[in-house]
C-alpha positions as CSV (number, residue, x, y, z in Angstrom):
1,M,-39.3,-2.3,-42.6
2,N,-39.3,0.8,-44.4
3,D,-42.3,0.5,-46.0
4,T,-43.8,0.1,-42.9
5,I,-42.5,2.7,-41.2
6,G,-43.6,4.9,-44.2
7,R,-47.0,3.9,-44.0
8,M,-47.2,4.9,-39.7
9,S,-45.5,7.9,-40.3
10,V,-48.3,9.1,-42.9
11,G,-50.8,8.3,-40.6
12,L,-49.2,9.9,-37.3
13,E,-48.6,13.2,-40.1
14,K,-52.4,13.0,-40.3
15,A,-53.5,12.4,-37.2
16,I,-51.6,14.7,-35.4
17,H,-52.5,17.9,-38.2
18,T,-56.4,16.5,-38.0
19,Q,-56.1,17.7,-33.9
20,F,-53.5,20.1,-33.1
21,G,-54.1,22.3,-36.7
22,Q,-51.1,23.7,-38.0
23,N,-49.9,25.4,-34.9
24,P,-46.1,24.6,-35.3
25,L,-45.1,24.8,-32.3
26,V,-47.7,23.3,-30.4
27,Y,-47.4,20.8,-32.8
28,W,-43.2,20.5,-31.8
29,A,-44.0,21.1,-28.2
30,V,-46.3,17.6,-27.6
31,I,-44.1,15.3,-29.9
32,A,-41.0,16.2,-27.9
33,S,-43.3,15.9,-24.3
34,V,-44.9,12.3,-25.8
35,L,-40.8,11.5,-27.1
36,I,-39.7,12.6,-23.6
37,F,-42.2,11.1,-21.8
38,V,-41.6,7.3,-24.1
39,M,-38.2,7.4,-23.6
40,W,-38.2,7.9,-20.0
41,L,-41.4,5.1,-19.5
42,S,-38.9,2.2,-21.7
43,Y,-35.8,3.4,-19.2
44,A,-37.8,3.1,-16.1
45,A,-39.1,-0.6,-17.2
46,T,-35.9,-2.0,-18.3
47,R,-33.6,0.1,-15.1
48,Y,-36.3,-1.2,-12.3
49,L,-37.7,-4.6,-13.8
50,A,-36.0,-6.2,-16.4
51,V,-32.6,-5.6,-14.5
52,K,-34.1,-6.4,-11.3
53,F,-35.0,-9.3,-12.9
54,V,-32.0,-9.9,-14.1
55,H,-29.8,-9.2,-10.7
56,A,-32.5,-11.6,-8.6
57,A,-31.7,-14.5,-10.8
58,L,-28.3,-13.8,-10.1
59,R,-28.4,-13.8,-6.4
60,R,-30.1,-17.6,-6.5
61,T,-27.2,-19.4,-8.7
62,R,-24.5,-21.3,-6.3
63,N,-21.6,-19.6,-8.9
64,K,-20.5,-16.7,-6.5
65,W,-18.6,-14.6,-9.5
66,D,-21.8,-13.6,-10.9
67,D,-22.3,-11.9,-7.9
68,I,-20.0,-9.9,-8.6
69,L,-22.2,-8.4,-11.7
70,V,-24.5,-7.8,-9.1
71,E,-22.2,-5.6,-7.1
72,K,-20.2,-3.7,-9.3
73,N,-24.1,-3.2,-11.7
74,V,-23.1,-4.5,-14.6
75,F,-27.0,-5.2,-16.8
76,V,-27.2,-1.1,-15.1
77,P,-25.9,0.7,-18.4
78,F,-28.4,-1.4,-21.1
79,A,-31.2,0.5,-19.5
80,L,-29.5,3.7,-21.2
81,L,-30.3,0.8,-24.4
82,A,-34.4,1.4,-24.3
83,P,-34.6,5.2,-25.1
84,A,-31.8,5.2,-27.9
85,I,-34.3,2.7,-29.2
86,V,-37.0,4.4,-29.0
87,F,-35.6,7.6,-30.5
88,N,-34.3,5.9,-33.1
89,Y,-37.7,5.7,-34.8
90,A,-39.6,7.8,-32.9
91,G,-36.9,9.8,-34.8
92,R,-38.0,8.0,-38.2
93,L,-41.6,8.4,-37.5
94,I,-42.2,11.5,-36.3
95,P,-42.9,13.5,-40.1
96,G,-40.1,16.2,-40.6
97,F,-38.1,14.9,-37.3
98,P,-34.8,16.7,-38.6
99,P,-32.5,14.2,-39.7
100,I,-29.6,15.5,-37.9
101,L,-31.1,14.6,-34.5
102,L,-31.3,10.7,-35.3
103,K,-27.5,10.5,-35.1
104,L,-28.1,11.4,-31.3
105,A,-29.2,7.9,-30.6
106,F,-25.8,6.6,-31.3
107,P,-23.8,8.1,-28.8
108,F,-25.6,7.4,-26.6
109,V,-25.8,3.9,-27.4
110,L,-22.0,3.9,-27.6
111,L,-22.8,5.1,-23.9
112,S,-24.2,1.5,-23.0
113,V,-21.5,-0.1,-24.8
114,V,-18.7,1.7,-22.7
115,L,-20.4,2.3,-19.8
116,V,-20.5,-2.1,-19.8
117,V,-17.3,-2.4,-20.8
118,D,-15.7,-0.1,-18.0
119,R,-17.7,-2.4,-16.0
120,L,-16.6,-5.8,-16.2
121,L,-13.1,-4.7,-16.8
122,S,-13.7,-3.8,-12.3
123,V,-15.4,-7.1,-12.3
124,A,-12.6,-8.9,-13.5
125,L,-9.7,-6.9,-11.7
126,E,-11.9,-7.8,-8.1
127,L,-11.8,-11.6,-9.7
128,Y,-8.4,-10.6,-10.5
129,N,-7.5,-8.9,-7.0
130,R,-9.1,-13.0,-5.1
131,K,-6.5,-14.3,-6.4
132,P,-3.5,-14.7,-4.2
133,M,-0.6,-14.0,-7.5
134,A,-2.7,-10.2,-6.6
135,R,-0.3,-9.0,-4.2
136,R,2.7,-10.0,-5.9
137,W,0.9,-8.7,-10.1
138,P,-1.3,-5.7,-8.5
139,I,-3.3,-5.0,-12.2
140,K,-5.1,-2.0,-11.0
141,G,-3.0,0.6,-12.9
142,Y,-3.2,-2.0,-16.4
143,V,-6.5,-2.3,-16.3
144,Q,-7.4,2.3,-16.0
145,V,-5.0,2.6,-18.7
146,V,-6.9,0.4,-21.3
147,K,-10.7,2.4,-19.5
148,L,-9.0,5.1,-20.3
149,L,-8.2,4.0,-24.1
150,V,-12.2,2.0,-24.2
151,Y,-13.1,6.1,-23.1
152,L,-10.9,7.8,-25.7
153,A,-12.5,4.7,-29.2
154,A,-15.8,5.5,-27.9
155,G,-15.4,9.5,-28.6
156,I,-13.7,9.4,-31.5
157,I,-16.3,7.3,-32.5
158,A,-18.6,9.3,-31.5
159,V,-17.6,12.2,-33.0
160,C,-16.7,11.0,-36.6
161,R,-20.2,9.2,-37.0
162,L,-22.0,12.8,-35.8
163,I,-19.4,14.4,-38.5
164,D,-20.1,11.8,-41.2
165,E,-15.7,11.4,-41.0
166,S,-14.0,8.0,-40.8
167,P,-12.3,7.3,-37.8
168,W,-8.5,7.1,-38.9
169,G,-9.0,9.9,-41.4
170,L,-9.8,12.1,-37.6
171,L,-6.6,10.5,-36.7
172,S,-4.4,10.9,-39.4
173,G,-5.6,14.4,-38.3
174,L,-3.8,14.5,-35.8
175,G,-0.4,14.0,-36.4
176,A,0.0,18.2,-35.5
177,V,-1.7,18.4,-31.8
178,T,0.8,15.3,-30.8
179,A,2.6,17.4,-28.9
180,L,-0.6,19.4,-27.3
181,I,-2.2,15.5,-27.1
182,I,1.2,13.9,-25.2
183,L,1.3,17.5,-22.5
184,V,-2.4,17.1,-21.2
185,F,-1.2,12.7,-21.1
186,K,1.7,13.7,-19.2
187,D,0.9,13.2,-15.6
188,T,-1.1,9.3,-17.1
189,I,2.3,8.5,-19.6
190,L,4.5,9.1,-16.0
191,S,2.3,7.2,-14.0
192,F,2.2,4.0,-16.8
193,V,5.6,4.5,-16.9
194,A,6.2,3.9,-13.5
195,S,3.5,1.5,-12.4
196,V,5.6,-0.9,-15.0
197,Q,8.5,-0.4,-14.0
198,L,7.6,-1.1,-9.6
199,L,5.8,-3.8,-10.8
200,S,8.4,-5.7,-13.6
201,N,10.5,-5.0,-11.2
202,D,9.3,-6.0,-8.7
203,L,9.7,-3.0,-6.2
204,L,6.5,-2.9,-4.5
205,R,3.7,-4.7,-4.0
206,V,0.3,-5.0,-2.2
207,G,0.3,-5.2,2.6
208,D,4.3,-4.1,1.6
209,W,5.7,-2.4,4.7
210,I,6.7,0.7,3.2
211,Q,8.6,4.0,4.6
212,M,8.6,7.5,3.1
213,P,9.0,10.2,5.4
214,K,9.1,12.8,2.6
215,F,5.7,11.8,2.1
216,N,5.3,11.2,5.4
217,A,4.1,7.6,5.0
218,D,4.8,4.9,7.2
219,G,2.5,1.1,7.0
220,D,1.4,-0.9,4.4
221,V,0.6,-0.7,0.9
222,M,-3.0,-1.1,0.5
223,E,-3.6,-0.1,-3.0
224,I,-0.8,0.2,-6.4
225,A,-3.6,2.3,-8.9
226,L,-2.2,3.8,-12.0
227,Y,-2.6,7.2,-10.5
228,S,-1.6,6.8,-6.6
229,V,0.1,4.7,-4.8
230,K,-2.4,4.3,-0.7
231,V,0.0,3.4,2.1
232,Q,-2.0,2.9,5.8
233,N,0.0,4.4,8.6
234,W,0.4,2.4,11.6
235,D,-1.7,5.8,13.2
236,K,-4.6,4.1,11.0
237,T,-4.1,7.2,9.0
238,I,-4.2,7.0,5.1
239,T,-1.3,8.9,2.6
240,T,-1.7,9.2,-0.9
241,I,1.4,8.9,-2.7
242,P,1.5,9.8,-6.8
243,T,2.9,6.3,-8.4
244,R,5.5,8.4,-10.0
245,K,7.7,9.6,-7.2
246,F,8.1,6.0,-6.1
247,M,10.7,5.9,-8.9
248,E,11.9,9.9,-9.0
249,E,12.4,9.5,-4.8
250,S,13.7,6.8,-2.6
251,F,11.8,4.7,0.0
252,K,12.8,2.1,2.3
253,N,10.8,-1.7,1.4
254,W,10.5,-4.3,4.5
255,R,9.4,-7.6,2.5
256,G,12.8,-8.7,3.0
257,M,12.7,-8.3,6.8
258,K,9.1,-10.1,6.9
259,Q,10.5,-12.9,4.1
260,S,13.4,-13.4,6.4
261,G,11.8,-14.4,9.4
262,G,13.8,-12.0,11.8
263,R,13.3,-8.2,12.6
264,R,16.9,-6.8,13.6
265,I,16.8,-5.4,17.0
266,K,20.2,-2.5,16.9
267,R,20.1,-0.8,20.9
268,S,23.0,0.5,22.8
269,I,22.4,1.0,26.6
270,F,25.2,3.7,28.2
271,I,28.1,2.3,30.3
272,D,29.3,4.9,32.3
273,Q,33.1,4.7,32.3
274,F,33.9,5.3,35.7
275,S,33.3,2.1,36.2
276,V,35.0,-0.4,34.3
277,R,37.5,-2.1,36.0
278,F,39.5,-5.3,36.4
279,C,37.8,-8.2,38.4
280,D,39.7,-9.2,41.3
281,E,38.8,-12.7,43.1
282,S,36.3,-11.4,45.1
283,M,34.1,-10.2,42.0
284,L,35.3,-13.5,39.9
285,E,33.9,-15.8,43.1
286,K,30.8,-13.2,42.4
287,Y,30.3,-14.4,39.2
288,R,31.0,-17.9,38.7
289,K,27.7,-18.1,40.9
290,I,26.8,-17.0,37.1
291,H,24.7,-19.6,36.4
292,L,25.8,-18.5,32.1
293,L,28.9,-17.6,33.6
294,K,30.1,-20.7,35.5
295,D,31.9,-22.4,32.6
296,Y,32.7,-19.0,30.5
297,I,35.5,-17.7,33.2
298,N,36.6,-21.4,34.6
299,A,38.3,-21.3,31.2
300,K,38.7,-18.0,30.9
301,E,41.7,-18.1,34.1
302,K,42.9,-21.2,32.7
303,E,43.7,-19.7,29.9
304,L,44.6,-16.6,31.1
305,K,47.6,-18.2,33.6
306,E,49.0,-20.3,30.7
307,Y,49.1,-17.0,28.5
308,N,50.7,-15.1,31.5
309,A,53.4,-17.6,32.6
310,I,54.1,-18.5,29.6
311,H,54.7,-14.7,28.7
312,D,56.6,-14.8,32.4
313,I,54.2,-11.8,33.9
314,D,54.7,-10.1,37.1
315,D,51.0,-10.3,38.7
316,S,51.4,-7.9,40.9
317,V,51.2,-5.1,39.1
318,V,47.6,-5.2,37.5
319,V,47.6,-3.9,34.3
320,N,50.5,-6.8,33.3
321,G,49.6,-9.1,31.7
322,R,45.6,-10.2,30.3
323,R,43.0,-10.1,32.6
324,L,39.5,-10.6,33.3
325,T,36.9,-7.0,33.6
326,N,33.7,-6.8,35.1
327,L,32.6,-4.9,31.5
328,G,34.1,-7.8,29.4
329,T,32.7,-10.6,31.7
330,F,29.0,-8.8,31.4
331,R,29.7,-9.1,27.2
332,A,30.4,-12.6,27.6
333,Y,27.4,-12.9,30.2
334,L,24.4,-11.3,27.7
335,V,26.0,-13.2,24.7
336,E,25.4,-16.5,26.7
337,Y,22.0,-15.3,27.5
338,L,21.0,-13.9,24.1
339,R,21.9,-17.7,22.9
340,R,20.0,-19.2,24.8
341,N,16.7,-17.1,24.1
342,P,14.0,-18.6,22.3
343,N,12.9,-15.5,20.9
344,I,15.9,-14.5,19.1
345,R,17.9,-16.0,15.8
346,K,20.8,-18.4,16.4
347,D,21.5,-18.5,12.2
348,M,21.4,-14.3,11.8
349,T,24.1,-12.1,13.4
350,L,24.6,-12.3,17.2
351,I,27.0,-9.5,18.8
352,V,27.6,-7.3,21.9
353,R,29.4,-5.1,21.2
354,Q,31.0,-1.6,22.6
355,L,31.3,1.3,20.3
356,S,33.0,4.6,20.3
357,P,32.8,6.4,24.3
358,T,30.0,9.6,24.1
359,P,30.2,12.3,26.1
360,D,26.8,10.2,27.2
361,G,29.2,7.9,28.5
362,L,30.4,4.0,26.6
363,P,27.4,2.3,24.6
364,L,27.7,-1.2,24.7
365,E,25.7,-2.1,22.0
366,I,23.1,-5.4,21.4
367,Y,22.5,-6.3,17.9
368,V,20.4,-9.1,17.1
369,F,17.5,-10.5,15.4
370,S,14.6,-11.1,16.5
371,R,12.1,-14.4,15.5
372,H,9.1,-12.7,15.5
373,T,8.5,-9.7,12.7
374,E,5.2,-8.9,14.0
375,W,5.0,-5.6,15.6
376,A,3.4,-5.8,19.3
377,V,5.6,-9.1,19.4
378,Y,9.2,-8.2,18.9
379,E,9.1,-4.7,20.8
380,A,7.9,-6.8,23.7
381,I,10.5,-9.0,23.1
382,Q,13.0,-6.4,22.6
383,S,11.9,-4.7,26.1
384,D,11.8,-8.3,27.7
385,I,15.3,-8.1,27.4
386,F,16.4,-5.3,27.8
387,D,14.6,-4.8,31.5
388,H,16.6,-7.6,31.3
389,V,20.2,-5.5,30.6
390,L,19.4,-2.8,33.1
391,A,18.3,-4.2,35.8
392,C,21.6,-6.5,36.0
393,V,23.7,-4.1,34.7
394,Q,25.3,-3.0,38.3
395,E,24.9,-6.8,39.7
396,F,28.5,-6.7,37.3
397,D,29.6,-3.5,39.3
398,L,28.9,-1.2,36.9
399,R,26.8,1.6,36.2
400,V,24.2,3.1,33.4
401,C,25.3,6.4,33.0
402,Q,22.4,9.2,32.6
403,R,22.2,12.5,32.5
404,P,21.7,14.2,35.8
405,S,17.9,14.4,36.9
406,G,15.8,16.4,40.2
407,Y,15.9,12.6,42.3
408,D,19.8,13.3,41.7
409,I,20.2,16.9,42.7
410,K,18.0,16.6,45.8
411,N,20.4,13.4,46.8
412,L,23.4,15.7,46.0
413,V,21.7,18.1,48.0
414,S,20.7,16.3,51.2
415,C,24.0,14.5,51.5
416,S,26.0,18.0,51.3
417,S,23.7,19.1,53.9
418,P,24.2,19.4,57.7
419,S,23.5,17.2,60.1
C-alpha cells in the first residue's frame, strides 16, 4: 500500500512540475484549489446522496424507532468523514505536503464520531421519554452530563494527538488547575447535584403543578434538564428556573392533591353579627319546612327540651338554658347540604366553622374537598356552592356583611330626604 502511494506521489509531482514549472506559489495554489474542490465534492456526495438514500430506506421500514434516527439526523455527521479521508490520503500523495497538516484529519474524524454519539444519545432520550416512567424519572440532565463528558474527552484526545502526547500524561498535569476547572464548571456541578437530589427524593416530576413565587412560576413542569427546569404557567407563558434553585428556595408541589383525588375548598362569607339571634317559634316553623333541616330541628328541639327540663331552666328568660340560633341552624343546613352534594368528598374533612370576628363581620368558613381536581371543574363546583350559600343566607334571617357601596349611600340619602 505504501509503495503504491509512493509511486503515485512521484508521478503526481512530475506531472505538476511539468505543467506549472518550479513556481511554488502556483504549485500550492493549484494543490489547495483541487484539494478543496475534491473535499467539497466528497462531502456533497455523502451528505446529499448517501445520507438521503439511508434516510429514505429507514422511512420505508415498519419500525417507528428508526424514524427518530432520521429526525435527529444521526447519519449526517458521517458526511464529515469523506473530506477527512480525502484530505488524509491526498496529503500522502502530494509531494512536499507538510506532515503536521496531516494531523488535522484526525479532529474531523473525531468530530464526526462525537456528533454521532451526541445524536444517538438524543435518540435514546427521545425513546425513553415516550415511556410512562419518564415522567417519574426524567433523565435529560444525566444525558446532558454524558454529552459534556464525551465532548471533553474528545477535546483532550484531539489535543493529545496534535501534540503527540499521551492523554494520561496530559490528565496528570491537570492537578494544578483543578481549582480553576471547578470554578469554570461550578454551575454544572451544582446543577447536577441538585437534579440528582430532586429525582432521587422524588421532589419534582414532569407534569407536576408547582408554585414558586420568587420566580413568578405557577403551572406545569414541562422539562427537567441539567441547568434549568421549564414551567408553563397558566397564562401560557414559560418560566425557566435554574435547577439548583429548587434546592435553595422553597416551592409548592400540588402532586399530592392530584394523587389524593380531592382538591380543597376553603372560603368564607362574612355574616353581620347584629343579625345573629335566638330562634323563636315562628322561625323554627319556617326552618322546619326546609327539607334538609326537618329531622335536625325535631331532634334538636327534643334534646334541648330534655336538657332544660333536667336542669330546671326558667325558659321565660331567653338567655337561660340552651336554645337554637339562626346562625347555628344555618351551619347545620350547610353541613347537610355539603354532605348531599355529589361533587364533595365525604371521606375527607368536611367542616363549616366560625372564625374569629373581624371588623368586616363574622367569617363563616366552608372547608371541604372537591371530587374533581381539574381547575375549571373545581372552580365551577366552588362557585355553585357559594352561589347557593349567598342566596339562602336571608332565608335564615341573617345578613351578609360588606362595606357600604354607592347603592347603599344612595338609598340612605333617598330615605333621609323629605318626601
